Backbone as XML, in Angstrom:
<?xml version="1.0"?>
<chain id="A" units="angstrom">
  <residue number="1" name="MET">
    <atom name="N" x="-4.329" y="-20.634" z="19.779"/>
    <atom name="CA" x="-4.434" y="-19.113" z="20.662"/>
    <atom name="C" x="-5.480" y="-19.619" z="21.776"/>
  </residue>
  <residue number="2" name="ASP">
    <atom name="N" x="-4.750" y="-18.560" z="22.517"/>
    <atom name="CA" x="-5.232" y="-18.754" z="23.669"/>
    <atom name="C" x="-6.896" y="-17.934" z="24.106"/>
  </residue>
  <residue number="3" name="LYS">
    <atom name="N" x="-7.660" y="-17.759" z="24.780"/>
    <atom name="CA" x="-8.597" y="-17.037" z="24.577"/>
    <atom name="C" x="-8.394" y="-15.782" z="25.139"/>
  </residue>
  <residue number="4" name="PHE">
    <atom name="N" x="-7.144" y="-15.078" z="25.667"/>
    <atom name="CA" x="-7.162" y="-13.671" z="25.824"/>
    <atom name="C" x="-6.296" y="-12.953" z="24.565"/>
  </residue>
  <residue number="5" name="SER">
    <atom name="N" x="-5.763" y="-13.776" z="24.181"/>
    <atom name="CA" x="-4.939" y="-13.477" z="22.746"/>
    <atom name="C" x="-6.033" y="-13.012" z="21.901"/>
  </residue>
  <residue number="6" name="GLN">
    <atom name="N" x="-7.168" y="-13.852" z="21.717"/>
    <atom name="CA" x="-7.966" y="-13.515" z="21.309"/>
    <atom name="C" x="-8.868" y="-12.343" z="21.101"/>
  </residue>
  <residue number="7" name="ARG">
    <atom name="N" x="-9.004" y="-12.348" z="22.540"/>
    <atom name="CA" x="-9.848" y="-11.317" z="22.735"/>
    <atom name="C" x="-9.190" y="-9.770" z="22.608"/>
  </residue>
  <residue number="8" name="VAL">
    <atom name="N" x="-8.023" y="-10.118" z="22.617"/>
    <atom name="CA" x="-6.612" y="-9.039" z="22.351"/>
    <atom name="C" x="-6.855" y="-8.385" z="21.267"/>
  </residue>
  <residue number="9" name="TYR">
    <atom name="N" x="-6.683" y="-9.333" z="20.309"/>
    <atom name="CA" x="-6.722" y="-8.970" z="18.436"/>
    <atom name="C" x="-8.008" y="-8.612" z="18.361"/>
  </residue>
  <residue number="10" name="GLU">
    <atom name="N" x="-9.086" y="-9.433" z="18.659"/>
    <atom name="CA" x="-10.356" y="-8.163" z="18.166"/>
    <atom name="C" x="-10.852" y="-7.078" z="18.952"/>
  </residue>
  <residue number="11" name="VAL">
    <atom name="N" x="-10.288" y="-6.645" z="20.185"/>
    <atom name="CA" x="-10.115" y="-5.225" z="20.415"/>
    <atom name="C" x="-9.629" y="-4.640" z="19.345"/>
  </residue>
  <residue number="12" name="VAL">
    <atom name="N" x="-8.278" y="-4.718" z="19.422"/>
    <atom name="CA" x="-7.444" y="-4.171" z="18.579"/>
    <atom name="C" x="-7.703" y="-4.053" z="16.847"/>
  </residue>
  <residue number="13" name="ARG">
    <atom name="N" x="-8.601" y="-5.068" z="16.721"/>
    <atom name="CA" x="-9.125" y="-5.085" z="15.323"/>
    <atom name="C" x="-10.087" y="-4.078" z="15.248"/>
  </residue>
  <residue number="14" name="GLY">
    <atom name="N" x="-10.536" y="-3.910" z="16.384"/>
    <atom name="CA" x="-11.915" y="-2.516" z="16.361"/>
    <atom name="C" x="-11.270" y="-1.157" z="16.421"/>
  </residue>
  <residue number="15" name="VAL">
    <atom name="N" x="-10.323" y="-0.887" z="16.645"/>
    <atom name="CA" x="-9.968" y="0.706" z="16.865"/>
    <atom name="C" x="-9.668" y="1.199" z="15.884"/>
  </residue>
  <residue number="16" name="PRO">
    <atom name="N" x="-10.217" y="2.103" z="15.603"/>
    <atom name="CA" x="-10.899" y="2.735" z="14.259"/>
    <atom name="C" x="-9.859" y="3.847" z="13.593"/>
  </residue>
  <residue number="17" name="TYR">
    <atom name="N" x="-9.277" y="3.706" z="12.031"/>
    <atom name="CA" x="-8.621" y="4.070" z="11.340"/>
    <atom name="C" x="-8.658" y="5.698" z="12.223"/>
  </residue>
  <residue number="18" name="GLY">
    <atom name="N" x="-7.405" y="6.622" z="12.219"/>
    <atom name="CA" x="-6.907" y="7.431" z="12.599"/>
    <atom name="C" x="-7.130" y="7.774" z="14.007"/>
  </residue>
  <residue number="19" name="GLN">
    <atom name="N" x="-6.950" y="6.552" z="15.241"/>
    <atom name="CA" x="-7.023" y="6.708" z="16.503"/>
    <atom name="C" x="-6.121" y="5.713" z="17.119"/>
  </residue>
  <residue number="20" name="THR">
    <atom name="N" x="-6.094" y="5.842" z="18.178"/>
    <atom name="CA" x="-4.869" y="5.353" z="19.218"/>
    <atom name="C" x="-5.966" y="4.634" z="20.253"/>
  </residue>
  <residue number="21" name="MET">
    <atom name="N" x="-5.028" y="3.546" z="21.007"/>
    <atom name="CA" x="-5.783" y="3.171" z="22.028"/>
    <atom name="C" x="-4.389" y="2.817" z="23.023"/>
  </residue>
  <residue number="22" name="THR">
    <atom name="N" x="-4.884" y="2.320" z="24.646"/>
    <atom name="CA" x="-3.030" y="2.408" z="25.397"/>
    <atom name="C" x="-3.069" y="0.873" z="25.264"/>
  </residue>
  <residue number="23" name="TYR">
    <atom name="N" x="-1.981" y="0.220" z="26.083"/>
    <atom name="CA" x="-1.667" y="-1.113" z="26.261"/>
    <atom name="C" x="-2.878" y="-1.437" z="27.246"/>
  </residue>
  <residue number="24" name="GLY">
    <atom name="N" x="-2.772" y="-0.648" z="28.539"/>
    <atom name="CA" x="-4.094" y="-0.958" z="29.237"/>
    <atom name="C" x="-5.356" y="-0.892" z="28.969"/>
  </residue>
  <residue number="25" name="GLN">
    <atom name="N" x="-5.736" y="0.027" z="27.823"/>
    <atom name="CA" x="-7.337" y="0.254" z="27.768"/>
    <atom name="C" x="-7.659" y="-1.117" z="26.749"/>
  </residue>
  <residue number="26" name="VAL">
    <atom name="N" x="-6.345" y="-1.520" z="25.943"/>
    <atom name="CA" x="-6.690" y="-2.734" z="25.485"/>
    <atom name="C" x="-6.817" y="-3.607" z="26.441"/>
  </residue>
  <residue number="27" name="ALA">
    <atom name="N" x="-6.582" y="-4.101" z="27.156"/>
    <atom name="CA" x="-6.180" y="-4.904" z="28.580"/>
    <atom name="C" x="-7.432" y="-4.626" z="28.835"/>
  </residue>
  <residue number="28" name="ARG">
    <atom name="N" x="-7.635" y="-3.822" z="29.605"/>
    <atom name="CA" x="-9.023" y="-3.569" z="30.160"/>
    <atom name="C" x="-10.559" y="-4.141" z="29.338"/>
  </residue>
  <residue number="29" name="LEU">
    <atom name="N" x="-10.602" y="-3.462" z="28.257"/>
    <atom name="CA" x="-11.552" y="-4.014" z="26.985"/>
    <atom name="C" x="-11.510" y="-5.540" z="26.701"/>
  </residue>
  <residue number="30" name="ALA">
    <atom name="N" x="-10.112" y="-6.290" z="26.736"/>
    <atom name="CA" x="-9.937" y="-7.844" z="26.927"/>
    <atom name="C" x="-10.621" y="-8.501" z="28.180"/>
  </residue>
  <residue number="31" name="GLY">
    <atom name="N" x="-10.751" y="-7.779" z="29.085"/>
    <atom name="CA" x="-11.102" y="-8.531" z="30.350"/>
    <atom name="C" x="-10.207" y="-9.010" z="31.425"/>
  </residue>
  <residue number="32" name="SER">
    <atom name="N" x="-8.946" y="-8.332" z="31.015"/>
    <atom name="CA" x="-7.975" y="-8.403" z="32.340"/>
    <atom name="C" x="-7.329" y="-7.352" z="32.337"/>
  </residue>
  <residue number="33" name="PRO">
    <atom name="N" x="-7.687" y="-6.275" z="33.193"/>
    <atom name="CA" x="-7.283" y="-4.634" z="33.513"/>
    <atom name="C" x="-5.776" y="-4.770" z="33.771"/>
  </residue>
  <residue number="34" name="ARG">
    <atom name="N" x="-5.473" y="-5.529" z="34.118"/>
    <atom name="CA" x="-3.719" y="-5.341" z="35.006"/>
    <atom name="C" x="-2.828" y="-6.033" z="33.490"/>
  </residue>
  <residue number="35" name="ALA">
    <atom name="N" x="-3.185" y="-6.564" z="32.750"/>
    <atom name="CA" x="-2.354" y="-7.182" z="31.801"/>
    <atom name="C" x="-1.854" y="-6.248" z="30.743"/>
  </residue>
  <residue number="36" name="ALA">
    <atom name="N" x="-1.498" y="-5.303" z="30.846"/>
    <atom name="CA" x="-0.830" y="-4.170" z="29.833"/>
    <atom name="C" x="0.027" y="-4.777" z="29.290"/>
  </residue>
  <residue number="37" name="ARG">
    <atom name="N" x="0.998" y="-5.380" z="29.928"/>
    <atom name="CA" x="2.275" y="-5.923" z="29.508"/>
    <atom name="C" x="2.191" y="-6.743" z="28.395"/>
  </residue>
  <residue number="38" name="ALA">
    <atom name="N" x="1.150" y="-8.147" z="29.351"/>
    <atom name="CA" x="0.982" y="-8.718" z="28.380"/>
    <atom name="C" x="0.257" y="-8.672" z="26.842"/>
  </residue>
  <residue number="39" name="VAL">
    <atom name="N" x="-0.452" y="-7.886" z="26.726"/>
    <atom name="CA" x="-1.230" y="-7.305" z="25.317"/>
    <atom name="C" x="0.181" y="-7.109" z="24.823"/>
  </residue>
  <residue number="40" name="GLY">
    <atom name="N" x="1.329" y="-6.057" z="25.210"/>
    <atom name="CA" x="1.954" y="-5.760" z="23.979"/>
    <atom name="C" x="2.890" y="-7.152" z="23.924"/>
  </residue>
  <residue number="41" name="ASN">
    <atom name="N" x="2.944" y="-7.898" z="24.891"/>
    <atom name="CA" x="3.262" y="-9.532" z="24.279"/>
    <atom name="C" x="2.956" y="-9.613" z="23.287"/>
  </residue>
  <residue number="42" name="ILE">
    <atom name="N" x="1.520" y="-10.036" z="23.216"/>
    <atom name="CA" x="0.481" y="-10.492" z="22.354"/>
    <atom name="C" x="0.675" y="-10.101" z="20.687"/>
  </residue>
  <residue number="43" name="LEU">
    <atom name="N" x="0.533" y="-8.457" z="21.131"/>
    <atom name="CA" x="0.392" y="-7.872" z="20.125"/>
    <atom name="C" x="2.059" y="-7.869" z="19.544"/>
  </residue>
  <residue number="44" name="HIS">
    <atom name="N" x="3.107" y="-8.098" z="19.919"/>
    <atom name="CA" x="4.348" y="-8.280" z="19.255"/>
    <atom name="C" x="4.577" y="-9.445" z="18.547"/>
  </residue>
  <residue number="45" name="ARG">
    <atom name="N" x="3.452" y="-10.506" z="18.629"/>
    <atom name="CA" x="3.476" y="-11.809" z="17.668"/>
    <atom name="C" x="2.579" y="-11.774" z="16.974"/>
  </residue>
  <residue number="46" name="ASN">
    <atom name="N" x="1.714" y="-10.622" z="16.519"/>
    <atom name="CA" x="0.597" y="-10.162" z="16.030"/>
    <atom name="C" x="0.784" y="-11.337" z="14.381"/>
  </residue>
  <residue number="47" name="PRO">
    <atom name="N" x="-0.059" y="-11.607" z="14.411"/>
    <atom name="CA" x="0.245" y="-12.746" z="12.837"/>
    <atom name="C" x="-0.457" y="-12.167" z="11.575"/>
  </residue>
  <residue number="48" name="ASP">
    <atom name="N" x="-1.159" y="-11.014" z="11.847"/>
    <atom name="CA" x="-1.541" y="-10.406" z="10.417"/>
    <atom name="C" x="-1.972" y="-8.776" z="10.720"/>
  </residue>
  <residue number="49" name="PRO">
    <atom name="N" x="-1.028" y="-8.415" z="11.122"/>
    <atom name="CA" x="-0.666" y="-6.767" z="11.257"/>
    <atom name="C" x="-1.727" y="-6.231" z="9.896"/>
  </residue>
  <residue number="50" name="GLN">
    <atom name="N" x="-1.775" y="-6.753" z="8.844"/>
    <atom name="CA" x="-2.465" y="-5.534" z="8.042"/>
    <atom name="C" x="-4.373" y="-5.897" z="8.429"/>
  </residue>
  <residue number="51" name="ASN">
    <atom name="N" x="-4.723" y="-6.831" z="9.203"/>
    <atom name="CA" x="-6.111" y="-6.507" z="9.629"/>
    <atom name="C" x="-6.050" y="-6.431" z="11.098"/>
  </residue>
  <residue number="52" name="ILE">
    <atom name="N" x="-4.957" y="-6.819" z="11.716"/>
    <atom name="CA" x="-5.297" y="-6.436" z="13.529"/>
    <atom name="C" x="-4.059" y="-5.153" z="13.528"/>
  </residue>
  <residue number="53" name="PRO">
    <atom name="N" x="-4.546" y="-3.696" z="13.341"/>
    <atom name="CA" x="-4.026" y="-2.548" z="13.526"/>
    <atom name="C" x="-2.864" y="-2.150" z="14.393"/>
  </residue>
  <residue number="54" name="CYS">
    <atom name="N" x="-1.860" y="-3.661" z="14.988"/>
    <atom name="CA" x="-0.765" y="-3.099" z="16.004"/>
    <atom name="C" x="-0.519" y="-1.474" z="16.806"/>
  </residue>
  <residue number="55" name="HIS">
    <atom name="N" x="-0.038" y="-1.075" z="15.123"/>
    <atom name="CA" x="0.656" y="0.072" z="15.120"/>
    <atom name="C" x="-0.511" y="0.925" z="15.750"/>
  </residue>
  <residue number="56" name="ARG">
    <atom name="N" x="-1.630" y="1.038" z="16.381"/>
    <atom name="CA" x="-2.630" y="1.776" z="16.980"/>
    <atom name="C" x="-2.799" y="1.627" z="18.340"/>
  </residue>
  <residue number="57" name="VAL">
    <atom name="N" x="-1.786" y="0.908" z="19.163"/>
    <atom name="CA" x="-1.513" y="0.761" z="20.168"/>
    <atom name="C" x="-0.034" y="1.624" z="20.799"/>
  </residue>
  <residue number="58" name="VAL">
    <atom name="N" x="-0.445" y="2.278" z="22.454"/>
    <atom name="CA" x="0.729" y="3.265" z="22.292"/>
    <atom name="C" x="0.863" y="2.761" z="24.094"/>
  </residue>
  <residue number="59" name="ASN">
    <atom name="N" x="1.706" y="3.263" z="24.372"/>
    <atom name="CA" x="1.682" y="3.288" z="25.827"/>
    <atom name="C" x="1.126" y="4.070" z="26.702"/>
  </residue>
  <residue number="60" name="ALA">
    <atom name="N" x="1.190" y="4.049" z="28.099"/>
    <atom name="CA" x="0.535" y="5.030" z="28.906"/>
    <atom name="C" x="0.657" y="6.547" z="28.433"/>
  </residue>
  <residue number="61" name="ARG">
    <atom name="N" x="1.697" y="6.651" z="27.866"/>
    <atom name="CA" x="2.124" y="8.473" z="28.187"/>
    <atom name="C" x="1.512" y="8.695" z="26.496"/>
  </residue>
  <residue number="62" name="GLY">
    <atom name="N" x="0.975" y="8.074" z="25.878"/>
    <atom name="CA" x="1.025" y="8.209" z="24.294"/>
    <atom name="C" x="1.916" y="8.102" z="23.051"/>
  </residue>
  <residue number="63" name="GLU">
    <atom name="N" x="3.129" y="7.558" z="23.505"/>
    <atom name="CA" x="3.984" y="7.061" z="23.021"/>
    <atom name="C" x="4.325" y="5.791" z="22.417"/>
  </residue>
  <residue number="64" name="VAL">
    <atom name="N" x="4.680" y="5.795" z="20.932"/>
    <atom name="CA" x="5.069" y="4.436" z="20.460"/>
    <atom name="C" x="6.210" y="3.885" z="21.085"/>
  </residue>
  <residue number="65" name="SER">
    <atom name="N" x="5.736" y="2.391" z="20.835"/>
    <atom name="CA" x="6.930" y="1.129" z="21.403"/>
    <atom name="C" x="8.037" y="1.288" z="20.397"/>
  </residue>
  <residue number="66" name="GLN">
    <atom name="N" x="8.969" y="1.266" z="21.530"/>
    <atom name="CA" x="10.673" y="1.230" z="21.325"/>
    <atom name="C" x="10.579" y="-0.178" z="20.985"/>
  </residue>
  <residue number="67" name="ASN">
    <atom name="N" x="9.704" y="-0.782" z="20.917"/>
    <atom name="CA" x="10.555" y="-2.517" z="19.968"/>
    <atom name="C" x="9.028" y="-2.922" z="18.862"/>
  </residue>
  <residue number="68" name="TYR">
    <atom name="N" x="8.684" y="-2.102" z="18.538"/>
    <atom name="CA" x="7.535" y="-2.088" z="17.474"/>
    <atom name="C" x="8.431" y="-3.376" z="16.556"/>
  </residue>
  <residue number="69" name="ALA">
    <atom name="N" x="7.198" y="-4.579" z="16.571"/>
    <atom name="CA" x="7.809" y="-5.594" z="16.046"/>
    <atom name="C" x="8.202" y="-5.883" z="14.555"/>
  </residue>
  <residue number="70" name="PHE">
    <atom name="N" x="7.392" y="-4.708" z="14.092"/>
    <atom name="CA" x="7.140" y="-4.710" z="12.361"/>
    <atom name="C" x="8.062" y="-3.639" z="11.921"/>
  </residue>
  <residue number="71" name="GLY">
    <atom name="N" x="9.218" y="-3.373" z="12.289"/>
    <atom name="CA" x="9.931" y="-2.201" z="12.183"/>
    <atom name="C" x="10.374" y="-1.272" z="12.614"/>
  </residue>
  <residue number="72" name="GLY">
    <atom name="N" x="10.355" y="-1.366" z="14.129"/>
    <atom name="CA" x="10.424" y="-0.608" z="15.004"/>
    <atom name="C" x="9.720" y="0.774" z="15.076"/>
  </residue>
  <residue number="73" name="SER">
    <atom name="N" x="10.135" y="1.672" z="16.145"/>
    <atom name="CA" x="9.482" y="2.856" z="16.574"/>
    <atom name="C" x="8.682" y="3.799" z="15.378"/>
  </residue>
  <residue number="74" name="HIS">
    <atom name="N" x="10.202" y="4.055" z="14.573"/>
    <atom name="CA" x="10.219" y="4.795" z="13.685"/>
    <atom name="C" x="8.906" y="4.579" z="12.111"/>
  </residue>
  <residue number="75" name="ALA">
    <atom name="N" x="8.897" y="2.729" z="12.624"/>
    <atom name="CA" x="8.161" y="2.677" z="11.310"/>
    <atom name="C" x="6.060" y="2.544" z="11.867"/>
  </residue>
  <residue number="76" name="GLN">
    <atom name="N" x="6.293" y="2.182" z="13.454"/>
    <atom name="CA" x="5.232" y="2.616" z="14.107"/>
    <atom name="C" x="4.921" y="4.028" z="13.802"/>
  </residue>
  <residue number="77" name="THR">
    <atom name="N" x="5.631" y="5.054" z="13.870"/>
    <atom name="CA" x="5.364" y="6.412" z="13.785"/>
    <atom name="C" x="5.295" y="6.840" z="12.530"/>
  </residue>
  <residue number="78" name="GLU">
    <atom name="N" x="5.795" y="6.252" z="11.437"/>
    <atom name="CA" x="5.534" y="6.526" z="10.103"/>
    <atom name="C" x="4.158" y="6.125" z="9.901"/>
  </residue>
  <residue number="79" name="LYS">
    <atom name="N" x="3.272" y="4.660" z="10.292"/>
    <atom name="CA" x="2.300" y="4.239" z="10.506"/>
    <atom name="C" x="0.973" y="4.995" z="10.527"/>
  </residue>
  <residue number="80" name="LEU">
    <atom name="N" x="1.697" y="5.696" z="11.872"/>
    <atom name="CA" x="0.324" y="6.522" z="12.357"/>
    <atom name="C" x="0.344" y="7.805" z="11.685"/>
  </residue>
  <residue number="81" name="ALA">
    <atom name="N" x="1.234" y="8.551" z="11.050"/>
    <atom name="CA" x="1.872" y="9.462" z="10.487"/>
    <atom name="C" x="0.708" y="9.525" z="9.043"/>
  </residue>
  <residue number="82" name="GLN">
    <atom name="N" x="0.643" y="8.316" z="8.468"/>
    <atom name="CA" x="-0.256" y="8.011" z="7.356"/>
    <atom name="C" x="-1.790" y="8.603" z="7.777"/>
  </residue>
  <residue number="83" name="GLU">
    <atom name="N" x="-1.645" y="8.087" z="8.776"/>
    <atom name="CA" x="-3.480" y="8.318" z="9.126"/>
    <atom name="C" x="-3.896" y="9.686" z="10.078"/>
  </residue>
  <residue number="84" name="ILE">
    <atom name="N" x="-2.439" y="10.361" z="9.892"/>
    <atom name="CA" x="-3.000" y="11.944" z="10.560"/>
    <atom name="C" x="-2.979" y="11.728" z="11.857"/>
  </residue>
  <residue number="85" name="ILE">
    <atom name="N" x="-2.012" y="10.608" z="12.525"/>
    <atom name="CA" x="-2.103" y="11.103" z="13.969"/>
    <atom name="C" x="-0.312" y="11.198" z="14.582"/>
  </residue>
  <residue number="86" name="LYS">
    <atom name="N" x="-0.309" y="12.387" z="15.257"/>
    <atom name="CA" x="0.973" y="13.199" z="15.820"/>
    <atom name="C" x="0.861" y="12.528" z="16.586"/>
  </residue>
  <residue number="87" name="LEU">
    <atom name="N" x="1.876" y="12.307" z="17.273"/>
    <atom name="CA" x="1.960" y="11.634" z="18.852"/>
    <atom name="C" x="3.158" y="12.599" z="19.256"/>
  </residue>
</chain>
């Protein structure tokens, strides 16, 4: 796994329960502020969704991903609703 992917997973692992972060915010915190799309691609291949809560990462408008890798946008919305996050 490349270093940027490792940093992305570390940043996302740190997103607190009940909160969200945008792909752009993750990219900035991982050290590549213009790599929001790359963050999306990396999270689509998340090897450990139980410990790397990629469902907490949303687009710049605060909306869920239409291509959420673990069940689509409905599944992402449900996971966020379980954490009392309304989008």
